[in-house]
N, C-alpha and C positions, 0 to 999 in steps of 0.2 A: 065016358063025361068030363071025363077030372082034365084028361089030355087034351081035352076041345078047348075046355076053358084058358086051361093055360097058354093057348096056342093063339087065343084071341085076345087076351091080355098082350099075349109078345106081339100082335099084330097091331094092337091099340096103343102101345109107348112106340113101334117105327113111324105109325101114323103122325104120332107129336113126335116124335123127332124130326120128322121127315117136314114138319111143317116149322117147328121151330128154326131150322139151318134153312126154310128157302125165307121163312119173313126175316131172319137174323143176314141174308147173302142180300135181298132187298131194299132192307134200311138203311146199310152197309153203302149199296150201291148212290141209297139217296143221298148219304152224306158224303157221298164224294163226286157223285155231281153240282150237289150245290156250296163245298170245299172249290171246287174248277173255276165257279160262276164267278162267286164270290173274292175268287185270286184276278178271275177278269177285270170281275170290275174295280178294282184299283188299281188294278194298270191300267187301266183305261183312262181311271182319273189320272193317274200318274203324268199318262201322255198328255192329255189335255192341259194339265196347267204344264209341263213341259212347254206345247209348244207357248202357251200364253203368256209364261213370262219372259220364252223369246221376240214375241212378239211384243212385248211392252217395254222390253229391253231396246226392241230394233225403234220404235218410233223416242220411247227415252232419247238415245243417240243425237236424234234427229233432229228433237226440240233444245237438244243441250246445244246442239251444233249453233241455232239461229239466235240462241237465248247468248250464247259468245260471243258470235259474233256481232252481236246490236252491240253486246256491254261494250265489247273493247272498239268498240265504233266513234264512242262516244266516249271513250276513254283519253284525249284530245292528247294523245301522243305527237310530241316536238321530233316534225322533220328538222328542222331551221333553224338551229342554235346561234346565231355567229357565224353560220358555216350550215351544211349537207350534214345530217344527222340522222337520217331516213334508216329505223328503225329495217333489221336484215329480213330477209324471208325466213332466216333460223329464229330468229327471235320472236317475228311472228309466231309463228310455228308453234313455237313453243307457248305464247300465250296461248291463243287460241285451243292447244291441247288441252292446258292444265286449266285451263276457265271450263271447259267442254266436261272433261274430268272430275271435278268437284260437280259441277249440276247432274252432271249422270250420274253417279253415285249418289245426291239427295233425291234424284227423281225415285231410284229403283229402291230405296228407303220405302215409297208409300203404294210399295205393288200392293195391291188387294187379296185377300186369305179369305172366303168363305165356309171350307168344311172346317168344324173344328176338329175333325178328327186327323186334320193334315199337318204336317209340321212342314213349313216350306224354310230352307235358308239358301239367302243368294249373297254369295260374297261379292263387296268391291270392285271395282275394275282396279288393275296398276295403269295401266296404260291408256289414254289414245294418242291414233297421229291422223293426221295429216297432208300426206303423199302430194307434191303439186312439182313431179317431174314438169308438164308440160305450160306451169307458170309462163316464160317468156313468149312462149307460141299461143298463148290465148287458151289453151285449154282446160283450163280450169277458171273459167268465164261466168260463166252459165251454174255449172255445178263442178263438184269439188268429193272425193272422197273421204269417210271420215272412218276408220280402224281401232276398236275399242276388244281390247285384251285385260286377260288376266284375273276374270270372277270365272265363280263354279254354280251351281245350283245345288242343291239337294232337297229330297221329296223323300218324308215318312208318315207312312201310313199302316197303323196294324202290325206293326213289327217289319214288314215292306221296306227296303229302303232303296234309292233310285241317285246316283253323283252323275251329273255330266260338264264337260266347259261349257261357260258365255260366251263365245267368241261372234262380236259380232262387225261387220267387213258392209258397208253400207255406201250408197252413193246419197249424198247430201242435192238433192233438186232445189233448180228456181234460187240458187243464192250468189250474188255477184260480191260477197265481199272480197275476194283476190283480184276482182277487175276493178273496183275502185282504189284496195293497195297498190296493182302494180302503174295503176295510170296517175293519183298522184305522187308512189315516188318518181317516176319517169319528169313529172312536171315539174316537181320539188327541186330536181336535178338539174332540171335542164333552166327554170327560174328565178331558182333561187336568190342568186347575185343580183338578177335583176332587181328584182326586190328588193332587197338590200339597196341599191344604188334608187332606187327611187324615193327610199324613207331619206336616203342620205338629201336626195337632191332639198326635200321638206325642211331639212335643218340648214336652213342660211337665214342669209343677213333681212332678208325679203321676208322671213317666215315668224323673228323671234321678235317679242318687246324690247324695248329698247329699257324698261323701266320694272320688269316682273322678271327675277332671274332663278324660279324654283318653276317646274311645272310637277304637280303631283297627278293629275286623273287624266283620264282623256275627254274632258267636257269640255267646253269653249270658253271656259270662268278665266283660265291662266295664259298657254298659250293658243290663242283659237288660230289666228293661221295654221299655225302648224299643225295643229289636231284636225285643222278641215282639211290639208293637206293628204294627211296623213290617211283618214278617211276614203278620201277620194283614190288615193291609192292603191287601198286593199280593194274597193269598188273592183276598179280597173285589174285586179289580178286576181279575182273572185271570176268576173267574165272570162279573161284570160282562161283561167283553171277549164273553165266549161265548155269553150272553145275548146281546148286543149284536149279534151276528152272525146268531145264530137258525138255526142250520141244523146238522143232527143227524151231516152229518159232520166240523163241527171242534170241535175239543176244544184249550182254551186252556189253558194252565199261569204261574204266573211264580213268581222268585224273589230275594230280594238278589244282592249280584253286591261292591258296595262298598259298606261303612261307617267314614266317620271324623265324630270329633264332637269340639271342645273347648268347658272351660268360662270365664270366667275371671269375680273377683268385682267386684261396685259398681263398672258403668261409669259413665259421665256421663250416661245416659238408661238408662230404667225400659218404653221400651214395648214390653209386651206383645201387640204384634202380631208375627208372621214376616214377613219382605224378603227379599228378595234375600240370600245370603248373601257373605259374604265375598272366598269363593274355598280358599284354600288351595290345597296341594300334592297331595293326597290326591283320589281318584275323583271326579275333575275332567274327565277328555276326555269329549265327544261326538263319534262316530263318523256324519261327516256328507259326502253327497258332491257333485263338483265341479260347476258352472256352466260344462256343455261344450255348442259348437252338435253338434246332431246331422248325421251324415256325409249323412244324405238329404239333408239341406239345402244341402248342399254337390255334392252329384249332383244336383241338383234341386230394583214393592210394594204390594202393597196400605196398604188407607187407613190412616193413625197413629193413634192416640191415646195422648199422654203422660202419663202421674201423674209429677209430680214427690215430690219429698220435701216441700214442703212443700205438697201439696194439703190440700186441709180432711179431714177424719177423723170418718167417719159410725158412731160408739160406740152399738153395740149392748150395753146396762147391765143387770144386772140386781143386784138388793139383797138379800141377806139380810132372808126377809119377805114380800119385796114381789115379784108375779107380772113375769118377763122385759118389758122393754119398758116397762118405768112412767112414766110421765110425769110428768116433773121440771121442778117450777117454780122459776129460777131469782128470788130475790128480794131480794137484796144481794151486794154484794161485801164483806169479810169479809178487811178487809185483816193483820190480826194474825193469819190462818189463811192456809198457802199450803203448794200441791202440788207432784210435777212434773207439767212439761208437755212438751209437745213429743212427735213420734212417735219409735220406733226402727224403723229401716228395713232391712232386709236384703235383698237382690235379688242375683243376678246375671242375666248374658249369656252367649252361647254360638253356637256354628255349626253346622253339620254340610251334611255332602255325603255324598249317598246312591245309591246304583243301583241298578236294580233290571233284569231280563230279562222281559220276555214271551213266549208263545212260541206260536202257534196250525200243530197239525195236520190238515192236510186226509187224511182218508182215504176219498174218494169214489174218487179212481182211484190208481193207481199210473205214478209215471214211468221212464222204460226210463234207469236209469243203473248205471251199473258196479258189482261187487260187489264188497264187500257194503256197498255205501251203503244208507242206510234211501230206499226205493222213496215214500214217503209223502212228499212238498211239505209243507213246512217253512217258517213264517215269524217272524221271532224280532225284535223291537223293543227298541231299549236306552230307559230312561227315566235322565234325570240330574237332581234336586233338589240344590240347596243354599239353603238358608235358617240365617236370624240372626235371634233370638228373646231379647229383654232382658227383664228381668221372672220368668225364671224362677229357680224357690223365691222368689219374694217371699213377703215376710213382715213385718208391720207389726202393732209393739202401741204400751201405752205405757211412761213412765221408767217405773221403783221406788224408791220410795222417797218418806221428805221432805223437804221442802225443810229445809239448803240441800243434803242428802247425793242427788243425782239422779243418775242411773243407766240405763242400758239392761242386761238382763239378760243374762248369760254375760259371753265376751271380749267386753273393746269392740271389737278389730281383726274381731268377725265381723260386726259395724255397718256402714252404709252413711252415716248420719247423722247430722252434730254438732248437730241439733235437738235433743238434750235440755236440758232447763234447766227453771229454777225459774220458777211462775209466778204469781199470786194465785189462791190459790183460788175456789170458790165456795160458799155455804150452798144448801143444795137443803131441801124442807121435807120430804122423807121418810127423810131423815137426822140425826138430830138430835145426835150424838156426833159427837164431836173425838178423834180427827184423824177427816176424813171415810173414809168407806169406797169406792174405788175400784174402775170397772168389774173387771170377772172373766172378761170374753171380750173376742177380740179385736178392734179397731176396724180395719176395710176401708175403702179408699178408695173415694168416692162421683166 
């Protein structure tokens, strides 16, 4: 009996130990299965966030480029500043890249994190590049590429960490920024000097008042004929610009933005041509871009003719009873007969600083821009012209009177020359009377 009891006790102990081992093994298996499942869940979440962040970064890059092109288009960059001063493609690339980079980094700061156990770090991008190798061939007219570099994504959850590069290589669709730039650049190169010449034609004696010596704005209060002429030239040039682009979706317009002018009497020269103006202090600024290195490179006066006051005067003469332009034959000097000789000349010089802006709007596509911004892409260029012109309000006539009483008509201070003097007269066969009859029309310089 005693041996049987011991056997039963031993058997019971073995059963208990076997049950404990089976229970422990099963429990450990359950723990391992639970741990594997939890890790799979964690990495699934990390993968989901990685894809979400990359997708968010892609959209942020596209939105940033759209906003940057819109902002640059309204900066009124100067394409003509007394000469062609168009920003180079490199300068435009730098401007577009730097603005896009700043906007992109602002966007990614706002990435939403909904899991409180998830720690997400997105490093800023260090470079955005917009390669435009096909610009001259029009390959960037409808869309172009934008690449973003330098960002990293780090995700941590329950001591599990993942880090990866965040590089974006994207096509920016339906954005004709480079199309407008290329056409406005080519138009300015071709038509800039013509625009300046047309402004010079407005700056003439027919368009300037005799009594108002200063123009301070572009309204009609001071030099109305000049400002009207200036606006007409701008409107004509805007139409010419639109015709040059020749796209049914593009509309161009222009307007004066600044006008200043001054006149002075009797300068030392009466050159009648326009030249580069002396500058002054108003309407003189030009908005240009700096020459900076692209970040992608670091990681991978017209001719003049002068009319002096002593130049020869060609007389268009008219005599009573004789046809205009009658041939006059000089037969002899008559010392006893005298007339007044020499020109009486009045002239002014002046200068103008004028500015105009031209805007072309592309209505083919709409940009993705924050409300309430206009979603059509607009590109505005600024132009500034400073001109100096002598010989405005130029008038030349003969002295009045009979020797020795020789004088210029009107007030003496109105005349710029002192050449009015007595000279021996000439006897002409067509006019036998004494004293001689003088020309009735105004002579002109030759």
